[in-house]
N, C-alpha and C positions, 0 to 999 in steps of 0.2 A: 598149402605153403605155410611154413612156420613163420611167425612174426616175432622178431626179436624185440624185446622190451628192455630199454635201458633206464635204470632208476637213477635219478639225480639226487644226490644227498643235499638236503636243505638244512639251514641253520634252525635250531630250535628257537622258540620265542624268547627263552631266557638268554640265549646267546646274542640274539639281535638286540635285546634290551641292554645287555652289558656293553656291546659295541657302541650303541647309541650314547649311552652314558659316558663311555670313555671319550668319544669324540666331543661331546658337549663339555666335559670337564677340561679337555685339552684346549678347546676354543675359549672357554672362560679364563683359563690360566693365561693364554696368549693375550687376551684382551686386557686383563689386569696388568700384565707385564708391560704392554704397550702404553696403557694409560698412566702407569706409575713411573716408568723409566724413560719413556720417549716423549709423549705429548705433554706431560706435566712440565718438562724442561724445554719445550719447543717455543721459546719466547718470541713473540711476534709484534711488530709494529703495524698497526692498522692506521690508514690515512682516510679521512672523511672530510668532505667539503659541505658546510652547512650555511645556507643563506639566511642568517638571523640578524645581522647588524642593521642599524637604521639606514635607510636609503642615502647613498652618497658617501658612506664610510669606506675607508680603505680596509684591506684585509687584516686579520689578526690570527696568528698561529698559536694555538693553545695546546699544550701537552697535558693530557688527562691521565693521571696515575691513580690507581686504586687497588686495595686489597693485596698489598705486597706480602703480608703475613711472613715477615722476616724471622729467620732463625740465624744464630751466629755463624754456623758452618756452611751456609748456602753460597759458596763461592761463585758458581756459575750465574746465579741470579744477580749477585752483587756486581759482577763484571758487566753483565748486560745492562743493568741500570746505569752504571757509570758511563757506558757508551752512548746513552740517550742524549748526553750533552751535545753531541755532534749535530743534533737537529737544530740547535740554536732557536728554540721557540721564543715567542714574545712574552708568553705568560704560562703559568703552570697552575693547574687545579688538582689538588690531592684530596680524594673523597674518602680517606680513612682506611682502617684496618691495616695499619703499617706493621704491627707487631704480632709475633706468635711465640715469644719467649721473653722471660724477664731480663735477659742480658742482650737483647737485640737492638737496643737504641743506638749504640755506636755503629753497628753494621748498617742500619738505615741511614744515619747521618753521613757516614763515609761514602755509601753508595750514591747518595744524592748530592754530594758535596758541591759539584760544579752547578748543578741545577738550582741549588739554594741561593746562588747569586743572581738568578733570574727572578723577576717579580712573580710572586705566587701567593696562593691562599690555600687553606686547608680546613677540614672538619675531621672529627674523630669518629670511629666506628666502635662497635662492641668489642672487637679484638685489639683495640688500643687500651681499653679500660680493663678487660679481663682476658686471661689466657684461654685458648681453646681447651676443651676437654673431650674425652671419649663419649660419644653419644650413639644412641641407636639410630642408624641411618633411616629406618622406616618412619621416624618422627618427622622427617622433612615432608613426608607425604601425608601421614595420618594425624600429626599434631604440629602443623606449621607455625602455630603461635607459641609453642613451648619454648621456654628459655632455660638454659642451664649454664651457669657461669663457672669459670675456673678461677685460679688465683688472680689477685689484682696485678696489673702491669704498670710500669713506671711511665704513664702517659704524661705526667707533669714534666719529666725530664725531656721527653720528645718535644713537647710543646715549647719548652725553653730553648731547645736547640733550633727548632724551626724559626721561632720569632727572633732569636738573636741574629740569625742570618738574613732576616728581612721578610720572611713569609708571614702573612697575616692570618690570625685565627678568626674564622668566620662564625664561631659558635654563638648563636643568638645575637648576631651583630649585623648592622648595616654599614656599608662603607662605600665611598666613591674614590676612585683613583684614576690617574692617567697612565696609559700603557701604549707605547708605539703610536703616539699621537691621537689615541682614542680615549674617550671618557667611558669608564666602566662603573656601573652601579651594581653593587653586590649585596646579597643577604644570605645568611646561612642558619641552619638549625643543628642542634645536637642530634644524636642518632635516634631516628624514629623506631628502629628495631628494638631498642631498649626502652622505648616510650619516654625518651628524655627530651623529645622535641617540645618546644614552647613557642609555637609560631606567633602567638600574640605579642611576643617580645619584639618581633621585627615587622609586624603587620603594617600595611600601608601601601599606597599606590607607588609603584616603581617610577623613578624620575623619567619623564618623557624626553628630557634634554640629553640623556646619555646615548652614546653610540651602541652600547650593549647593556642590557639589564640581565643579570645572571644570578640564579639561585643555586645554592650548594647544599647537598645533603648526602649522608652516607647511604641509607636505605631509601629507595624510591617508593615510599608508601603513597598510595593514591590520595590519602587525606592531606598529605603535605603538598603533593604536586597540584592538587586542586586549589590550595591556598595561594601558591605561587602564581598559578594561572589567573586567578581572580584579581591578583594585585598587578597584573600586566607584565610579568617577566617574560622576556623573549626566549630564554634558554634556562633549563635546569640540568645540572650535571650530578650524577650519582654513581654508586658502585654496589657493593654488597652481594649481588646475585651470583657472582662468578660466571655469569652467562648461562647458568644452569649447571655448569661444571661437568656433569655427565649427561650428554645429549644423545639423541638418537638420530641417525641419518633420515632425512626427509621429514622429520618430526620436530627436531629442535629440543629445547630445554624441557625436562620433565617437571621440574619445580623451579621456583624463583626464590624460595625461602622468605617471601614477603607477600603482600597482597597484590603486587604487580602481576599482570597477566603474562603468560609464557611468551607471547609474541614480542614482548619488549624486554626480554631477559638480557639482551645486550644490543648495543648499537644505537642508532639514531631513529627517532620516530616523532610524530606530531602528537601533542597532548592538548586536546581541545582544539579550538579554532585558531589560536594565535601563539601558542607556546611550543617550542621544540624541547625534546628530552634526549639526553645522551646518557646511556648506562654502560659503564665499562665492564667487560668480562673479567677484569682483574688479572693480577700478575701471579698470585700465589694460591696456596691451598692450606687448609688446616693440616697440622702434622698427623692428625688421626684419620684423615681422608685424603692422602696424597695422590689423588687420581684426577685426571682430566681425560674426557673422551669426546671427540668431535667438538672441542671447545678449547682452543689453544690459549695459554696465558698471554695477555696482551697489555700494551700501552697504546694510547690512541693520540695521533696528531690531528687535531681538528683545525682546518682552515676555515675560519669564519669570514664570510663575505656579506656584502650588502644584500638585503632581501629585495626581490623584485617588487616593483610597484603594482604589478597585476599578475594574474595567472596563478597556477598552483606551484607551491614550493617544491623544490627538487633537491634531494640529497645525493651527492656524487661520492662513490667509494672508489678509492684508488685502484686502478686495474679493472674496473667494472663500468658498465654503462650506467647512466643516471637512472635512479628509481624514484618514482613518485612517493612522497611521504603518505603513509596511511593515516587517515583521520580516526580519532578515537570515537 
């Protein structure tokens, strides 16, 4: 009996390699398009409850803004920022990097116009002092301490606009003020990313009579966080990390662009035994890296409530079940 043999034509290794490369290139292009056109502009409000106030204190609603990286033509971002006024926060903390262009000060001030009528404080970041510039992206991994500055930016004009409307500059300053019936004691430093921080200028035990003791910094460098913790601050707020900006599913941030560990690239966490930390993932990006992946641009509305007198602290995220704060 004759046996019929049917030959099946198979692709050559070269053809398979070409097809695989084409699929990979297509996936990469789609990912870049999503990260630059969609997620970068998917502005999000995140809501978090943090039990950090002294026992018996009433709640305080704090809007945390950071890393706006404004350019004059960013109309969508400007409209979204203006809409945040509807939240009617009690207090605003701006942790820097507002600018990304020499002519961006009017856009920032106009976008925050109504919010500037709310009590607030600010510190500056590197991209308030210097414009972004084109960098090798591998430096974020291989040379995390490398600094490369662009042209000077008009931070003095921005400072004047903020302070004229009532926001307080916390650069190397300690202050106490009353907000929503609560006493807040604050201290801030200049940008540790640029090594401009001079913590000794504000060193000293945080007042125990305040309902909230708050530290403010742009970059959440551990050396600065440790000093705030040692002085007894209940909460430190920072930005700079962009939440990692380009994150991987189930892994999170690849880098933080500072000495902070990846697990704290954004959101709330515990620093040491008694201090809480909140790091904003930020609102903007550098014009030379206009991408976000698995890390939406955000502002955060923090509802600060009285800390429990016993048991473990719990942070509650809006829309999620409470999660226990991880100890450092």
